[in-house]
C-alpha positions as CSV (number, residue, x, y, z in Angstrom):
1,M,144.0,3.2,111.0
2,S,140.5,2.4,110.0
3,N,139.2,-1.1,110.0
4,R,136.5,-0.4,107.5
5,T,135.5,-3.0,105.0
6,F,134.1,-2.5,101.5
7,S,131.6,-4.7,99.7
8,S,132.2,-6.0,96.3
9,V,129.4,-3.8,94.9
10,Q,131.0,-0.7,96.5
11,V,134.4,-1.4,95.1
12,H,133.2,-2.3,91.6
13,G,130.9,0.7,91.6
14,F,133.8,3.1,92.4
15,V,136.2,1.5,90.0
16,G,133.5,1.6,87.3
17,S,132.8,5.3,87.9
18,V,136.5,6.1,87.5
19,F,137.5,3.8,84.6
20,A,134.3,2.8,82.6
21,E,134.6,5.4,79.9
22,A,138.3,4.8,79.2
23,H,138.5,1.0,79.3
24,H,136.7,-2.1,78.1
25,A,134.2,-3.6,80.6
26,K,136.3,-6.7,81.2
27,R,139.3,-4.6,82.1
28,V,137.2,-2.5,84.5
29,L,135.9,-5.7,86.1
30,S,139.5,-7.0,86.4
31,L,140.6,-3.7,88.0
32,G,137.7,-4.0,90.5
33,N,138.6,-7.6,91.3
34,A,142.3,-6.7,91.8
35,T,141.3,-3.8,94.0
36,L,139.2,-6.2,96.1
37,G,142.2,-8.5,96.4
38,V,144.5,-5.7,97.5
39,L,142.0,-4.4,100.0
40,N,141.5,-7.8,101.6
41,T,145.2,-8.8,101.8
42,A,146.9,-5.4,102.2
43,S,149.7,-6.7,99.9
44,L,150.9,-5.9,96.4
45,A,152.3,-9.3,95.7
46,V,150.5,-10.8,92.6
47,N,150.0,-14.2,94.3
48,T,148.6,-12.6,97.5
49,I,146.3,-10.3,95.5
50,G,145.0,-13.4,93.7
51,R,144.3,-15.3,96.9
52,G,142.6,-12.2,98.4
53,L,140.4,-12.0,95.3
54,A,139.5,-15.7,95.4
55,L,138.7,-15.3,99.1
56,T,136.4,-12.4,98.5
57,T,134.6,-13.8,95.5
58,G,134.6,-17.5,96.5
59,G,136.7,-18.2,93.4
60,V,139.7,-20.5,92.7
61,P,143.0,-18.9,93.9
62,K,144.9,-20.2,90.9
63,H,142.4,-18.6,88.4
64,A,142.2,-15.4,90.4
65,T,146.0,-15.1,90.5
66,K,146.2,-15.7,86.7
67,Q,143.6,-12.9,86.2
68,V,145.6,-10.4,88.3
69,D,148.8,-11.4,86.6
70,R,147.3,-10.7,83.2
71,L,145.8,-7.4,84.4
72,L,149.3,-6.1,85.2
73,S,150.2,-6.5,81.6
74,S,152.8,-3.8,81.0
75,E,155.4,-5.6,83.2
76,A,153.9,-8.8,82.0
77,L,154.6,-7.8,78.4
78,R,158.3,-7.3,79.2
79,G,158.2,-10.7,81.0
80,A,156.6,-12.3,78.0
81,A,159.2,-10.8,75.7
82,G,162.0,-12.1,77.9
83,E,160.3,-15.5,78.2
84,A,160.0,-15.7,74.4
85,L,163.8,-15.1,74.1
86,G,164.5,-17.7,76.8
87,Y,165.7,-15.1,79.4
88,D,163.4,-16.5,82.0
89,R,165.7,-19.5,82.6
90,H,168.3,-17.1,83.8
91,L,165.9,-15.6,86.4
92,K,165.0,-18.8,88.2
93,T,167.0,-21.2,90.2
94,N,165.3,-24.5,89.5
95,T,164.9,-26.6,86.3
96,A,161.1,-26.7,86.2
97,K,159.7,-26.7,82.7
98,R,156.6,-24.7,83.6
99,R,156.5,-21.1,84.6
100,T,157.5,-20.6,88.2
101,I,157.8,-16.8,88.2
102,S,154.9,-14.7,87.1
103,L,155.3,-12.7,83.9
104,F,154.8,-9.5,86.0
105,R,157.7,-10.5,88.3
106,Q,159.8,-11.5,85.3
107,G,159.2,-8.1,83.8
108,C,160.2,-6.4,87.0
109,M,163.4,-8.4,87.3
110,L,164.3,-7.8,83.6
111,Y,163.7,-4.1,84.1
112,E,166.2,-4.0,87.0
113,L,168.7,-6.0,84.9
114,M,168.4,-3.7,81.8
115,L,170.8,-1.2,83.3
116,T,173.7,-3.7,83.3
117,M,172.6,-6.0,80.5
118,L,174.9,-6.5,77.6
119,E,173.8,-4.8,74.4
120,K,173.7,-8.1,72.5
121,R,171.0,-9.2,75.0
122,L,169.3,-5.9,75.5
123,L,168.5,-5.1,71.9
124,P,166.6,-8.4,71.2
125,L,164.6,-7.8,74.4
126,L,163.7,-4.3,73.4
127,E,162.7,-5.4,69.9
128,R,160.6,-8.2,71.2
129,F,159.0,-5.9,73.8
130,T,158.2,-3.4,71.0
131,A,156.6,-6.2,69.0
132,E,154.5,-7.2,72.0
133,L,153.3,-3.6,72.5
134,E,152.4,-3.2,68.8
135,Q,150.0,-6.1,69.1
136,L,147.9,-4.3,71.8
137,P,144.8,-2.6,70.6
138,V,145.2,0.2,73.1
139,F,148.7,0.9,71.9
140,K,147.5,0.9,68.2
141,A,144.8,3.4,69.1
142,V,147.3,5.7,70.9
143,V,149.8,5.6,68.0
144,N,147.1,6.2,65.4
145,T,146.0,9.4,67.2
146,I,149.5,10.9,67.3
């Protein structure tokens, strides 16, 4: 296994060359930042990627974790849909009022639960998820081309 390190400029340059034409500049920057976080922590946990990004860039771990969480938006959209319906309170074991499980993780958990979820809970979740998707400019652009 190689112990090679990559600079921020190298990583952002590579990610930019791959994604610059297809995505907005801020999204490409976020992808580069998340890639730096993964390379520096060798983990795919959102919190760990955020800490790795903060360590690499000298940023605040809380803000970097939030940026990574938002980047992983497809699962986060499902998590946001579940949170809007109040399903998030069934996923956590504490009574905290603030979010304790990232939207990405909530989306992953809800995805696993969808197979056994009762129809009366599944249908509102799918409807809300569809509404969340329809608000995305990328989704609108894809649907308009079809």
